[in-house]
C-alpha positions in Angstrom: -49.6 -53.7 -149.4 -51.5 -50.6 -150.1 -54.4 -50.6 -152.5 -57.0 -48.0 -153.6 -60.4 -48.1 -151.8 -63.5 -45.9 -151.9 -63.4 -43.1 -149.3 -67.0 -43.9 -148.4 -66.0 -47.5 -147.5 -64.0 -46.4 -144.4 -65.4 -46.9 -140.9 -64.6 -43.9 -138.7 -65.5 -45.3 -135.3 -62.0 -44.4 -133.9 -61.9 -40.8 -135.1 -62.6 -39.5 -131.6 -59.4 -41.1 -130.3 -57.2 -39.0 -132.6 -56.3 -35.4 -131.9 -57.5 -32.7 -134.2 -55.2 -29.7 -135.1 -56.5 -27.2 -137.6 -53.0 -25.8 -138.4 -51.6 -29.3 -139.1 -54.7 -30.2 -141.1 -54.3 -27.1 -143.2 -50.8 -28.1 -144.1 -51.9 -31.6 -145.0 -54.7 -30.2 -147.2 -52.2 -28.0 -149.0 -49.8 -30.9 -149.5 -52.5 -33.2 -150.8 -53.9 -30.6 -153.2 -50.5 -30.3 -154.8 -49.1 -33.9 -154.7 -52.0 -36.1 -153.8 -52.0 -38.6 -150.9 -48.5 -40.0 -150.7 -48.8 -42.1 -147.5 -51.6 -44.7 -147.2 -54.3 -44.7 -144.6 -54.2 -47.6 -142.2 -56.9 -49.7 -140.5 -58.2 -53.2 -139.8 -60.7 -55.2 -141.9 -63.4 -56.4 -139.5 -66.7 -58.1 -140.6 -66.5 -56.7 -144.0 -65.7 -53.1 -142.8 -62.5 -51.2 -143.2 -62.1 -49.7 -139.7 -59.7 -46.7 -139.9 -57.1 -46.3 -137.2 -54.5 -43.9 -138.8 -55.0 -41.2 -141.4 -58.0 -39.3 -140.3 -56.5 -35.9 -141.3 -55.8 -37.3 -144.8 -59.4 -38.7 -144.9 -60.9 -35.3 -144.0 -58.7 -33.5 -146.5 -59.6 -36.0 -149.2 -63.3 -35.4 -148.5 -62.8 -31.6 -148.7 -61.0 -31.9 -152.0 -63.6 -34.3 -153.5 -61.1 -37.2 -153.8 -63.1 -40.4 -154.2 -60.5 -43.1 -153.6 -57.5 -43.2 -151.3 -54.5 -45.6 -150.7 -55.2 -47.9 -147.8 -53.2 -50.6 -145.9 -54.8 -53.2 -143.7 -53.1 -54.0 -140.4 -55.0 -57.3 -140.2 -58.4 -58.5 -139.3 -58.5 -58.0 -135.5 -59.2 -54.6 -133.9 -57.1 -55.3 -130.8 -54.1 -56.5 -132.8 -54.4 -53.5 -135.2 -54.4 -51.0 -132.2 -51.4 -52.8 -130.7 -49.5 -52.5 -134.1 -50.3 -48.8 -134.2 -49.2 -48.2 -130.6 -45.9 -50.1 -131.2 -45.2 -47.8 -134.1 -46.3 -44.7 -132.1 -42.8 -43.3 -131.7 -42.3 -43.1 -135.4 -45.9 -42.1 -136.1 -46.0 -39.3 -133.6 -48.9 -40.6 -131.6 -49.4 -38.2 -128.7 -49.5 -39.5 -125.1 -53.3 -38.7 -125.0 -53.9 -40.7 -128.2 -51.9 -43.5 -126.7 -54.0 -43.3 -123.6 -57.2 -43.3 -125.7 -56.2 -46.5 -127.5 -55.0 -48.2 -124.3 -58.4 -47.4 -122.7 -60.0 -49.1 -125.7 -57.9 -52.2 -125.3 -58.6 -52.3 -121.6 -62.3 -51.6 -121.4 -63.7 -52.6 -124.8 -61.3 -55.3 -126.0 -61.0 -56.6 -122.4 -57.2 -56.9 -122.3 -55.5 -56.8 -118.9 -52.8 -54.3 -118.0 -50.3 -57.1 -118.1 -51.5 -58.3 -121.5 -51.3 -54.7 -122.9 -47.8 -54.2 -121.5 -46.5 -57.5 -122.9 -48.0 -56.9 -126.3 -46.4 -53.4 -126.5 -43.1 -54.5 -124.9 -43.7 -51.8 -122.3 -43.8 -51.8 -118.5 -47.1 -52.1 -116.6 -46.3 -48.7 -115.1 -46.2 -47.2 -118.7 -49.6 -48.6 -119.4 -51.1 -47.5 -116.0 -49.9 -43.9 -116.4 -51.8 -43.6 -119.7 -54.9 -45.3 -118.2 -54.8 -42.8 -115.4 -54.8 -39.9 -117.8 -58.1 -41.0 -119.3 -59.6 -41.9 -115.9 -59.0 -38.4 -114.5 -60.8 -36.7 -117.4 -64.6 -36.1 -117.5 -66.2 -36.9 -120.9 -66.5 -33.2 -121.6 -62.8 -32.5 -121.0 -61.9 -35.5 -123.2 -64.0 -34.3 -126.1 -62.7 -30.7 -125.8 -59.0 -31.9 -125.8 -59.4 -34.4 -128.7 -61.4 -32.1 -130.8 -58.7 -29.4 -130.6 -61.0 -26.9 -128.9 -58.7 -26.7 -125.8 -54.9 -26.8 -126.0 -53.3 -30.0 -124.7 -50.1 -28.5 -123.3 -51.7 -26.3 -120.5 -54.0 -29.2 -119.6 -51.2 -31.6 -119.2 -48.7 -29.4 -117.4 -50.8 -26.7 -115.7 -54.3 -27.9 -114.9 -53.2 -31.4 -113.9 -50.8 -29.8 -111.4 -53.6 -28.0 -109.8 -55.5 -31.2 -109.5 -52.6 -32.9 -107.7 -51.3 -30.1 -105.5 -54.4 -28.0 -104.7 -57.1 -30.6 -104.5 -59.0 -29.0 -107.4 -61.9 -31.2 -108.4 -62.8 -32.4 -111.8 -65.9 -30.2 -111.9 -63.8 -27.0 -111.5 -61.3 -28.2 -114.2 -64.2 -29.0 -116.5 -65.8 -25.5 -116.0 -62.5 -23.9 -116.8 -61.9 -26.0 -119.9 -65.4 -25.4 -121.2 -65.1 -21.6 -120.6 -61.9 -21.3 -122.6 -62.6 -23.9 -125.3 -62.7 -22.5 -128.9 -61.2 -19.1 -127.9 -58.0 -19.6 -129.8 -55.9 -18.4 -126.8 -52.2 -18.8 -126.6 -50.7 -21.4 -124.2 -49.4 -18.5 -122.1 -52.8 -16.9 -121.9 -54.4 -20.1 -120.8 -51.8 -20.7 -118.1 -52.1 -17.2 -116.7 -55.9 -17.5 -116.7 -55.6 -20.9 -114.9 -53.5 -19.3 -112.1 -56.1 -16.6 -111.7 -59.0 -19.0 -111.9 -57.8 -21.5 -109.3 -55.8 -19.2 -107.0 -57.6 -15.9 -107.4 -60.8 -14.4 -106.0 -64.3 -15.7 -106.8 -64.9 -12.5 -108.9 -62.1 -13.6 -111.3 -63.6 -17.1 -111.7 -67.0 -15.5 -112.4 -65.6 -13.4 -115.2 -64.1 -16.4 -116.9 -67.1 -18.6 -116.5 -69.3 -15.7 -117.7 -67.3 -15.6 -120.9 -65.5 -12.3 -120.1 -62.1 -13.6 -121.1 -60.8 -10.3 -122.4 -61.6 -8.6 -119.1 -59.9 -11.3 -117.2 -56.8 -11.2 -119.3 -56.7 -7.4 -119.0 -56.7 -7.8 -115.2 -53.8 -10.1 -115.4 -51.8 -7.8 -117.7 -52.2 -5.0 -115.2 -50.1 -7.0 -112.7 -46.4 -6.1 -113.3 -44.3 -9.1 -114.3 -41.4 -7.7 -112.3 -41.8 -8.4 -108.5 -38.9 -5.9 -107.9 -41.5 -3.2 -108.5 -42.4 -3.8 -104.8 -40.5 -2.8 -101.7 -39.1 -5.6 -99.5 -42.0 -5.4 -97.0 -44.5 -5.7 -99.9 -42.7 -8.7 -101.4 -42.7 -10.4 -98.0 -46.5 -9.9 -97.5 -47.2 -11.1 -101.1 -45.3 -14.3 -100.3 -47.2 -14.7 -97.0 -50.5 -14.3 -98.8 -49.5 -16.8 -101.4 -48.5 -19.4 -98.8 -51.7 -18.7 -96.8 -53.8 -19.4 -99.9 -51.9 -22.6 -100.6 -52.2 -24.0 -97.1 -55.9 -23.1 -96.9 -56.5 -25.2 -99.9 -54.4 -28.1 -98.5 -56.3 -28.0 -95.2 -59.7 -28.0 -96.9 -58.7 -30.9 -99.1 -57.3 -33.0 -96.3 -59.7 -32.3 -93.4 -62.4 -34.7 -94.6 -60.1 -37.6 -95.2 -61.3 -40.8 -93.5 -57.7 -41.6 -92.4 -58.0 -38.9 -89.8 -59.1 -41.1 -86.9 -56.5 -41.5 -84.1 -57.3 -39.9 -80.7 -53.9 -38.2 -80.6 -54.6 -36.5 -83.9 -58.1 -35.4 -82.8 -56.8 -33.9 -79.6 -54.1 -31.9 -81.3 -56.3 -30.9 -84.2 -59.0 -29.6 -81.8 -56.5 -27.3 -80.0 -55.0 -26.0 -83.2 -58.3 -25.3 -85.0 -59.6 -23.6 -81.8 -56.7 -21.2 -82.1 -57.4 -20.5 -85.8 -61.1 -20.0 -85.2 -60.5 -17.6 -82.4 -58.7 -15.3 -84.8 -60.7 -16.0 -88.0 -63.0 -13.0 -87.7 -60.1 -10.5 -87.3 -58.1 -12.3 -90.0 -60.8 -12.2 -92.6 -61.6 -8.6 -91.7 -57.9 -7.7 -92.4 -57.9 -9.7 -95.6 -61.1 -8.1 -96.8 -59.8 -4.6 -96.1 -56.6 -5.3 -98.0 -58.6 -6.7 -100.9 -60.8 -3.6 -101.0 -57.8 -1.2 -100.8 -55.8 -3.0 -103.4 -58.8 -3.2 -105.8 -59.0 0.6 -105.8 -55.3 1.1 -106.6 
């Protein structure tokens, strides 16, 4: 049952595991200012503290409006059980996949539950749990803070940046630098995705512009590129495709060439012959690429 509690009595230790969204919070603020808090905040009562798990937007809005007491429902007296209860209701409570991942990481590494225990408690498969644990593992602490604070949009991280990590062997350090450079810029999802393609697939000068904070200049460079590939003649379209494929396979070779699995004598013999052929043409190849780059930059 819900009962009124002092706003100051709530423990916010899990606030960093819930996503912030200024637009949504603005709508909640407007609703509360007109009708009050209609849905109770939820948490667990541990060692005399009310540890909040759900309702952080309502909490922040209540604080802004000077509301002293809020409706509160206890999910029990155990943190792990309370988190499990919240996760089991996540489909109806709109808990995002990253929020699910954050709470599962808490259950695994702080509450010391095994993957099997978490899966059983949530009536989910171990694969479902492992996928969410993997989401948290692949983030640096900085990326995690930027995403959960709302400084960087989640959609392009999930569906664009993570693809670069998988397909193009882009390291966490590069992803972090990109996220930091664009955080807090209020860019659209489309702008972020276009900048990501330029940053990870374009020339070093483009990356330098983004990391240097020249976002407007980088976007202008992108907008100067026609969206319609049919503006090129057939020969030009063919060369653009060749250049794109070359860049893709350069990244793949660089990512794989240091792998410790490359150890058989058959592989070493064939690789030596093939790389010798590439190296013999490398100077002429890079001279041609450099000349094309210089000419196209003057167009």
